[in-house]
Each structure stands twice: as structure tokens, then as C-alpha cells.
C-alpha positions as CSV (number, residue, x, y, z in Angstrom):
1,M,-27.6,46.3,-68.6
2,A,-24.6,47.5,-67.2
3,T,-24.1,47.1,-63.3
4,C,-22.5,49.5,-61.3
5,L,-20.3,48.3,-58.2
6,T,-19.4,50.4,-55.6
7,F,-16.6,50.1,-53.7
8,S,-16.5,51.5,-50.0
9,W,-13.1,52.1,-47.9
10,P,-14.4,52.3,-44.2
11,N,-16.4,49.2,-44.7
12,A,-13.2,47.2,-46.5
13,A,-11.3,48.5,-43.8
14,K,-13.9,47.0,-41.1
15,T,-13.9,43.8,-42.9
16,W,-10.1,43.8,-43.0
17,W,-9.9,44.5,-39.0
18,R,-12.1,41.8,-38.5
19,Q,-10.3,39.2,-40.5
20,D,-6.8,40.2,-38.8
21,K,-8.1,40.3,-35.4
22,S,-9.7,36.8,-35.6
23,V,-6.8,35.7,-37.1
24,Q,-4.9,37.3,-34.3
25,L,-7.0,36.0,-31.7
26,G,-6.7,32.1,-32.9
27,L,-2.6,32.5,-32.8
28,I,-2.9,33.8,-29.1
29,D,-5.7,30.9,-28.5
30,R,-3.1,28.6,-30.0
31,Y,0.0,29.9,-27.7
32,L,-2.0,30.0,-24.9
33,A,-3.0,26.6,-25.2
34,K,0.8,25.6,-25.7
35,T,1.8,27.6,-22.8
36,I,-0.6,26.1,-20.5
37,F,-0.8,22.8,-21.6
38,V,3.4,21.8,-20.5
39,P,3.1,23.0,-16.8
40,L,-0.6,21.6,-16.0
41,V,0.4,18.1,-17.4
42,G,4.0,18.7,-15.7
43,T,2.3,19.6,-12.4
44,L,-0.4,16.9,-12.7
45,I,2.1,14.0,-12.6
46,L,4.3,15.7,-10.3
47,A,1.4,16.2,-7.8
48,A,0.2,12.5,-8.8
49,M,3.8,11.1,-8.2
50,L,4.5,12.7,-4.7
51,L,1.0,11.3,-3.3
52,V,1.4,8.3,-4.6
53,L,5.4,8.1,-3.1
54,D,4.2,8.1,0.5
55,K,1.4,5.5,-0.3
56,M,3.7,3.3,-2.2
57,L,6.3,3.1,0.5
58,R,3.3,2.1,3.4
59,L,1.8,-0.3,1.1
60,F,5.1,-2.1,0.7
61,D,5.6,-2.1,4.6
62,F,1.5,-3.6,4.7
63,V,2.5,-6.2,1.9
64,V,6.0,-7.6,3.2
65,S,4.7,-8.0,6.5
66,L,2.1,-10.2,5.7
67,G,4.2,-12.0,3.5
68,G,2.4,-11.4,0.3
69,P,3.7,-11.1,-3.3
70,V,5.4,-7.5,-4.4
71,S,3.1,-7.8,-7.2
72,V,-0.1,-7.0,-5.2
73,V,1.7,-3.3,-4.2
74,F,1.2,-2.2,-7.7
75,Q,-2.0,-3.2,-8.0
76,M,-2.9,-1.6,-5.1
77,L,-1.5,1.7,-6.1
78,A,-3.1,1.3,-9.2
79,N,-6.5,1.6,-7.5
80,S,-5.4,4.3,-5.5
81,L,-4.4,6.4,-8.0
82,P,-8.2,7.6,-8.7
83,N,-8.3,8.8,-5.3
84,Y,-5.3,11.2,-6.0
85,F,-5.9,12.0,-9.3
86,A,-9.4,13.3,-8.1
87,L,-7.1,15.9,-5.9
88,G,-4.0,16.0,-8.3
89,I,-6.2,17.5,-11.4
90,P,-7.5,20.5,-9.9
91,I,-3.8,21.2,-8.1
92,G,-2.3,20.9,-11.8
93,L,-5.1,22.5,-13.1
94,L,-4.3,25.5,-11.1
95,L,-0.7,25.5,-11.1
96,G,-0.7,25.1,-15.1
97,C,-3.0,28.1,-15.7
98,L,-0.7,30.4,-12.9
99,L,2.4,29.2,-14.0
100,A,1.7,29.9,-17.6
101,F,0.1,33.3,-16.9
102,R,3.0,34.0,-14.9
103,K,5.4,33.7,-17.4
104,L,3.2,35.8,-19.8
105,A,3.5,38.3,-16.8
106,L,7.4,38.3,-16.3
107,T,8.1,38.8,-20.0
108,S,5.8,41.5,-20.0
109,E,3.9,39.4,-22.9
110,L,0.7,39.9,-21.0
111,D,1.2,43.6,-21.1
112,A,1.4,43.4,-25.0
113,L,-1.5,41.5,-25.1
114,R,-3.4,44.0,-23.5
115,G,-2.1,46.9,-25.2
116,I,-4.0,45.4,-28.6
117,G,-7.1,45.2,-26.5
118,V,-7.1,41.4,-25.2
119,G,-8.4,41.6,-21.6
120,Y,-8.1,38.9,-19.0
121,T,-11.8,38.0,-20.0
122,R,-10.7,37.0,-23.5
123,M,-7.9,35.5,-22.2
124,L,-9.6,33.1,-20.2
125,R,-11.5,31.1,-22.8
126,V,-8.3,28.6,-23.2
127,P,-7.8,28.3,-19.7
128,Y,-11.9,27.7,-19.2
129,I,-11.5,25.4,-22.3
130,Y,-9.2,23.1,-20.0
131,A,-10.7,23.7,-16.9
132,I,-14.3,22.2,-18.7
133,A,-12.9,18.9,-19.8
134,M,-10.6,19.1,-16.7
135,M,-13.9,19.1,-14.8
136,F,-15.8,16.3,-16.3
137,L,-13.3,14.3,-16.5
138,N,-12.8,14.6,-12.2
139,L,-16.8,14.2,-12.4
140,A,-16.1,10.6,-14.2
141,I,-13.6,9.7,-11.5
142,V,-15.6,11.1,-8.5
143,S,-18.9,9.6,-10.0
144,Y,-17.8,5.7,-11.3
145,V,-14.2,5.0,-11.0
146,E,-12.7,6.1,-7.8
147,P,-16.0,3.7,-6.0
148,Y,-14.8,0.8,-8.4
149,S,-11.2,1.6,-7.4
150,R,-11.8,1.8,-3.9
151,Y,-14.2,-1.8,-3.6
152,A,-10.9,-3.4,-5.6
153,Y,-8.6,-1.6,-3.2
154,E,-10.3,-3.1,-0.2
155,G,-10.7,-6.5,-2.3
156,L,-7.1,-6.9,-2.2
157,S,-6.3,-6.0,1.6
158,F,-8.9,-8.6,2.6
159,D,-7.2,-11.2,0.3
160,L,-3.9,-10.4,1.5
161,R,-4.7,-10.2,5.3
162,S,-7.3,-13.4,4.3
163,G,-4.3,-15.5,2.6
164,A,-6.2,-15.7,-0.7
165,L,-3.4,-14.2,-2.7
166,G,-0.9,-16.4,-1.1
167,A,1.9,-16.1,1.6
168,S,5.7,-15.9,1.1
169,I,7.5,-18.1,3.8
170,K,9.7,-16.2,5.7
171,V,13.5,-18.2,5.9
172,G,14.2,-18.3,9.7
173,E,11.2,-18.2,11.2
174,H,8.1,-19.8,12.5
175,N,5.0,-19.5,9.8
176,S,1.5,-20.6,10.0
177,L,0.3,-22.2,6.9
178,G,-3.7,-22.5,8.6
179,S,-5.1,-24.3,11.5
180,G,-2.5,-26.1,13.6
181,V,0.2,-26.1,11.5
182,T,4.2,-24.6,12.2
183,L,6.8,-24.2,9.7
184,R,10.7,-23.1,10.3
185,I,12.7,-22.9,6.8
186,D,16.6,-22.4,7.0
187,E,17.2,-21.5,3.3
188,S,15.1,-21.3,0.0
189,E,16.1,-21.7,-3.2
190,E,15.3,-21.3,-6.9
191,N,12.4,-18.9,-5.9
192,G,11.4,-21.1,-3.1
193,T,10.8,-24.2,-5.1
194,R,13.8,-25.9,-3.5
195,L,13.7,-25.6,0.8
196,K,16.3,-26.9,3.0
197,G,16.6,-27.1,7.0
198,I,12.8,-28.0,7.2
199,F,10.9,-28.4,10.7
200,I,7.0,-29.2,10.5
201,A,4.6,-29.7,13.4
202,M,0.9,-30.5,12.6
203,D,-1.5,-30.6,15.7
204,K,-5.4,-31.3,14.9
205,G,-6.9,-30.3,17.6
206,G,-5.3,-32.0,20.6
207,R,-5.6,-35.7,19.1
208,D,-2.9,-36.6,16.4
209,K,0.1,-34.8,16.3
210,V,2.8,-35.1,13.6
211,A,6.3,-33.5,13.6
212,A,8.8,-33.9,10.9
213,S,12.6,-32.7,10.0
214,A,14.2,-33.0,6.9
215,T,17.1,-32.1,4.8
216,S,15.1,-30.5,1.9
217,G,11.3,-30.6,0.5
218,Q,9.4,-28.5,-1.8
219,F,5.4,-27.9,-2.1
220,L,3.4,-29.7,-4.6
221,A,0.0,-29.0,-5.8
222,T,-2.8,-31.6,-6.1
223,D,-6.0,-32.2,-7.8
224,D,-8.2,-30.8,-4.8
225,P,-7.4,-27.2,-4.4
226,D,-8.2,-26.7,-0.7
227,T,-5.0,-29.4,-0.2
228,I,-1.2,-29.1,-1.0
229,I,1.7,-32.1,-0.5
230,F,4.7,-31.2,1.4
231,R,7.0,-33.5,-0.1
232,L,9.9,-34.1,2.5
233,R,13.4,-35.9,1.8
234,D,16.1,-37.2,4.0
235,G,14.4,-36.9,7.5
236,R,12.4,-38.0,10.4
237,L,9.4,-37.8,11.3
238,I,7.5,-38.4,14.9
239,Q,3.4,-39.2,15.4
240,D,2.0,-39.1,18.7
241,S,-1.7,-40.0,19.3
242,P,-4.0,-40.9,21.8
243,N,-3.9,-44.4,20.7
244,F,-0.4,-44.9,21.0
245,A,1.2,-46.4,23.9
246,T,4.4,-44.3,23.2
247,P,5.0,-41.7,20.0
248,R,5.9,-43.6,16.4
249,T,8.8,-42.6,14.8
250,L,10.2,-42.7,11.2
251,A,13.3,-42.5,8.9
252,F,12.4,-41.6,5.4
253,D,14.1,-40.5,2.1
254,S,11.0,-39.5,0.8
255,Y,7.8,-38.4,2.8
256,D,4.5,-37.1,1.3
257,L,2.9,-34.6,4.0
258,P,-0.5,-33.6,2.8
259,I,-1.3,-30.1,4.3
260,S,-4.7,-28.8,4.5
261,L,-5.4,-25.2,3.0
262,P,-7.5,-23.1,5.6
263,E,-11.0,-22.0,4.7
264,I,-10.8,-18.3,3.2
265,D,-14.4,-16.4,3.3
266,A,-15.7,-14.6,0.4
267,F,-15.3,-11.0,0.2
268,R,-18.3,-8.7,0.6
269,G,-20.4,-7.1,-1.7
270,R,-19.7,-4.0,-2.6
271,G,-21.8,-0.7,-0.9
272,N,-21.2,-1.4,2.5
273,Q,-19.0,1.7,2.8
274,I,-20.3,5.0,1.3
275,R,-17.4,5.9,-0.9
276,E,-17.8,2.7,-3.0
277,L,-21.0,3.7,-4.3
278,T,-21.3,5.8,-7.8
279,L,-22.9,9.0,-7.1
280,P,-26.2,7.9,-8.6
281,E,-26.5,5.2,-6.2
282,V,-25.4,7.6,-3.4
283,F,-27.7,10.1,-5.0
284,R,-31.0,8.0,-4.4
285,L,-30.0,7.1,-1.0
286,A,-29.8,11.0,-0.3
287,Y,-32.2,12.4,-1.9
288,V,-34.9,9.9,-3.4
289,R,-35.4,6.8,-1.1
290,D,-37.4,6.9,2.0
291,D,-36.5,3.6,3.3
292,V,-33.0,4.8,4.1
293,P,-31.7,5.3,8.1
294,R,-31.0,8.4,9.5
295,D,-27.1,7.8,9.8
296,V,-27.1,6.8,6.4
297,N,-28.9,9.4,4.6
298,L,-26.6,11.9,6.4
299,A,-23.8,10.2,5.5
300,A,-24.9,10.0,1.6
301,R,-26.0,13.6,1.5
302,A,-22.6,14.7,3.1
303,N,-20.9,12.8,0.6
304,V,-22.6,13.7,-2.7
305,G,-21.8,17.4,-1.3
306,F,-18.4,16.8,-0.9
307,R,-18.0,15.5,-4.1
308,L,-20.0,18.1,-6.4
309,V,-18.2,21.2,-4.7
310,E,-14.8,19.5,-5.1
311,V,-15.6,19.0,-8.9
312,F,-17.5,22.4,-9.4
313,M,-14.9,24.4,-7.8
314,M,-12.5,23.8,-10.4
315,L,-14.3,26.3,-12.7
316,M,-13.2,29.2,-10.5
317,L,-9.5,28.2,-10.7
318,P,-8.8,29.5,-14.0
319,M,-9.7,33.3,-12.6
320,L,-7.8,32.4,-9.1
321,A,-4.8,30.9,-11.5
322,V,-5.2,34.9,-13.2
323,A,-5.2,36.8,-9.9
324,L,-2.3,35.1,-8.3
325,A,0.1,34.8,-11.1
326,V,0.3,38.4,-12.0
327,P,3.1,39.7,-9.5
328,S,3.8,43.6,-9.0
329,K,5.0,46.1,-11.2
330,R,9.3,45.1,-10.7
331,S,8.4,42.4,-8.7
332,S,9.4,38.3,-9.2
333,S,7.6,37.5,-6.3
334,S,6.5,33.7,-5.8
335,L,4.0,34.2,-3.3
336,G,1.3,33.8,-5.3
337,I,2.4,30.2,-6.0
338,F,2.4,29.3,-2.2
339,V,-0.8,30.8,-1.4
340,S,-2.6,28.7,-4.5
341,I,-1.4,25.7,-3.3
342,V,-2.1,26.7,0.5
343,M,-5.7,27.8,-0.7
344,V,-6.6,24.5,-2.7
345,V,-5.2,22.4,0.1
346,T,-6.8,24.1,2.8
347,Y,-10.1,24.0,0.9
348,H,-9.9,20.3,0.4
349,K,-9.5,19.6,3.9
350,I,-12.2,22.1,5.3
351,N,-14.6,20.1,2.8
352,Q,-13.1,17.0,4.3
353,Y,-14.0,17.9,8.0
354,A,-17.6,19.2,6.7
355,E,-18.3,15.7,5.2
356,G,-17.3,14.1,8.6
357,A,-19.5,16.2,10.4
358,G,-22.3,16.4,8.2
359,A,-22.8,12.5,8.6
360,Q,-21.9,12.5,12.3
361,G,-25.1,14.8,12.2
362,R,-23.2,17.7,13.9
363,L,-23.5,20.0,11.0
364,Q,-26.4,20.2,8.3
365,P,-24.8,18.6,5.3
366,E,-25.6,20.7,2.5
367,L,-24.6,24.2,4.5
368,A,-21.3,22.6,5.8
369,L,-20.2,21.8,2.2
370,W,-22.1,24.5,0.3
371,G,-21.4,27.5,2.8
372,P,-17.7,27.3,2.1
373,F,-17.9,26.6,-1.5
374,V,-19.9,30.0,-2.0
375,A,-17.7,32.0,0.2
376,L,-14.6,30.6,-1.6
377,C,-16.2,31.5,-5.2
378,L,-17.1,34.9,-3.9
379,L,-13.8,35.5,-2.6
380,I,-12.0,34.6,-6.0
381,L,-14.2,36.7,-7.8
382,W,-13.5,39.5,-5.9
383,M,-9.7,38.6,-6.4
384,Y,-10.3,38.4,-10.1
385,H,-12.5,42.0,-10.1
386,V,-9.5,43.7,-8.3
387,I,-6.5,42.1,-10.6
388,A,-8.8,42.5,-13.9
389,H,-11.0,45.7,-13.5
390,R,-8.9,47.5,-11.4
391,V,-5.9,49.5,-12.4
392,G,-2.8,48.8,-10.9
393,G,-4.9,46.4,-8.9
394,Q,-3.1,43.7,-6.8
395,P,-5.3,41.1,-5.0
396,I,-2.6,40.1,-2.8
397,G,-0.1,43.3,-2.5
398,A,-0.7,43.3,1.0
399,L,0.6,39.8,1.5
400,E,3.8,40.4,-0.7
401,A,4.3,43.9,1.4
402,F,4.1,42.3,4.5
403,F,6.3,39.1,3.3
404,A,8.7,41.7,2.1
405,K,9.5,43.1,5.3
406,I,9.4,40.1,6.7
407,G,12.3,39.3,4.2
408,K,14.1,42.4,5.1
409,A,13.7,41.8,8.9
410,I,15.7,38.5,8.2
411,R,18.2,39.7,6.1
412,K,19.2,42.3,8.7
413,I,19.3,39.6,11.5
414,V,21.1,37.0,9.5
415,P,24.4,38.1,8.4
416,D,24.7,38.0,4.7
417,P,28.2,36.2,3.9
418,R,28.8,38.0,0.9
419,A,28.9,41.1,3.0
420,K,30.7,39.7,5.8
421,A,33.7,38.4,2.7
422,L,33.5,41.7,1.3
423,A,34.1,43.7,4.7
424,A,36.9,41.5,5.5
425,R,38.6,42.0,2.0
426,K,38.0,46.0,2.5
427,A,39.7,45.7,5.9
428,A,42.8,44.0,4.7
429,L,42.7,46.2,1.8
430,E,43.2,49.3,4.5
431,E,45.2,47.1,6.4
432,A,47.5,46.8,3.0
433,Q,47.6,50.6,2.8
434,A,48.4,51.6,6.0
435,D,51.7,49.3,6.4
436,A,52.8,50.4,3.0
437,A,52.4,54.1,4.3
């Protein structure tokens, strides 16, 4: 029995177009992913470095002033990174998407993509893949990583102030080594293991007093972790006591002076500060437990809102990037980059103020934090609607026109060196022609 095969050209054409379009869009997605990845990673690293740089300088001053080891600076910086990444990740995501779409717009690739039927909403598929991944990463940071790193940072700061990390001996200055022990060193060699020009005074609460000077010396460990031995060489020791009629003196070639180290209190447990608690722990304080004091409840509600709005706002950043990335026709203005940074940083500062006001009870925490979030979301949706669905729409067109007028006014006031040089050359040429005539 023969089977009749039929072939429909319209159906074949539709199938071919669908397959070709899927391949085409796959290539576009890969191209957009590559275009966004480089500026995203670059701006993320740059933002983190800029935020950390100022902190590094202040930490160096702090550690050096307390005589702590330099390695503590890098430990404290490592524990500060999650706090800075919580702000750096949204800025990196926004600038990465913005610079990628700006490049497409300036090279007319954006017009070409729209000309083959790829709209802004379709092009946002890849940016939203980045945004969702970055949002979950940021949620993990603010929920778990940042609280533990903040507690570790405070622990290092406490150990540094209490001397648990050890203190470097400053040459040429009087150093305190605990209760009633004062030490001065003129020279330090071999990484502090060989000290020269030593003076040490010990006052045990008004009873025995010991003062010694020595040519050299070194610290030695003992089996007792609370006591160290200061071995002095070639010096003189004076000891005074209420039981002595006159102070006793002793010249020595080598003398071991025991020094009791001060007691160091243990660092407090985690949770004394709201920001040291994980997001589930803060949520329980805010909305689950009934035995929480009012001030703690307000602080917890404000902190929960602050963490969530900072994370969820990342879902709106790709649309904001597209709205600010595309300049006006025949224009290469960078105003959108400036406006985007100002908007993100300003919103972050508004959230910080709202969290503080909510924790103090001056504002309702939920209204103070979620109100600006909804307002900014509506503004971003309007800006995206203008750029995506209005012919020739430009969300910041008025701002660009305003700044263009300001630029023209400034150029009129400030003389142009090139125009001045051209006028001088023209005057010299006319003068030469007049002399020749």
C-alpha cells in the first residue's frame, strides 16, 4: 500500500524562520552576555577597591596607633569586604548593563537589533539572568556573610584595643606593658628580638618598686602564658620597698626579670548588635517573638526592611540601565552614567536614614523603607516605558537639554584656548599682509 507524502511550502518556510530566529536570538543572547560581563566585573572590582581604599588608610592609622601587627589590617579589611560588596554589587550590575547598552547604542547595533524585531524587553533577558544571580548572591551576603564578618571585625578591634593580639614596642617612647610596668627602648634589631638601651620601671601598687637599665635584652616565653621573662644584660637594678631602710642596688651581667601580663577579658557573644544577627534571627525578633522590648523590635523591623529593599531593588536595575544608557540621536552624552550613580547612592543613603529613623521610633519602619522603594520602582517603570514604548522617547531628555544649555553658557564665559590661538594667528597674518602691501 503506497503512502502519499505531501509537502507544504508555507509550513516549511515558517519552520525554517522559527529555527533561524531561535539560532539568531541565541547568538544575540551570547553577544549581550559577553558585552555585559566585562564592564560588570570591571565596575564591581573598581567599586569595591574604591570603597576599601579609604577604609584601608583609616585601619592602618588605627592599628599603628595601638601598636598592633600590620597583618591585622588585612584581616579587618577582609571582614569589611562583605559590607562593601552589599553596595558594590548593585552598582556593578547597574553600570555593567548601562555601559553595555550604551556601547550598543553608540555603535548603532541597538538600532540594528530593533530593526530585526528584537525589542528592549527581549534584550533584557540576559541582564535579568545576571540580576537574579547577583540578587541571590547579595541576599546571601546580607543575610549570613555580613553579620558574621561584622562580628569578626568587632572581635579583632576588641583584641587590638585589649592587647590580645600583642603590641609592638615603639622605639624611643615610653611603652606600657600592663599595670605599673613602663618600658623604654632606644634601639630594636632583628625584628624586635634584640633590644638595646633599655630602661624599665615596675611599681607594684606602692609596695615594691623596681627600676633597671641595661645595655641589651630580649623577651623570653615561659610555661605560664600569663608571665614572660625579660632577660637583661650588662646593667644595673634598683629595688625599693617599705621594708628596706635604703633602696638596694645591683650591678649584673645577666638578670631575668619576670613580668606579669595583664588579664584580658573575653570578647562578648554575637548578637549585641542587630547587624550581627542573620536575617532569620532578625526576622524572629521583628515579627515572631512577643517577649522583645519595643526598642529592639523597632530596630529589628527597620533592619529587616533595609536588607530586603536593598536586595529587591536589584530587580529594577536592568530597566534603569536601559532607560539611562541610550542617549539622544546624534549625541554621545554621558549624563546617564552620572544620573545612575547619583540615583543608586542617593537611594542607599535614604534607606540608611529611614532605617535609623525607624529604629528610633520617629517613623514607622515599614513605611519609611518600603515607601521609597515603591516610589523608585514606579519611577523606573515610567522611565523604561518612555524609552521602550514611545517613539523617540528619552527619559532624561529634559536633563540633557538643560545641561547642554549650561555647557554652552560656560563655553561662552570661559575662553577657548584654541579659538584664542586661531584669532592671534589670523591677526598676525593680516598684519603681515598689511606690511607687505
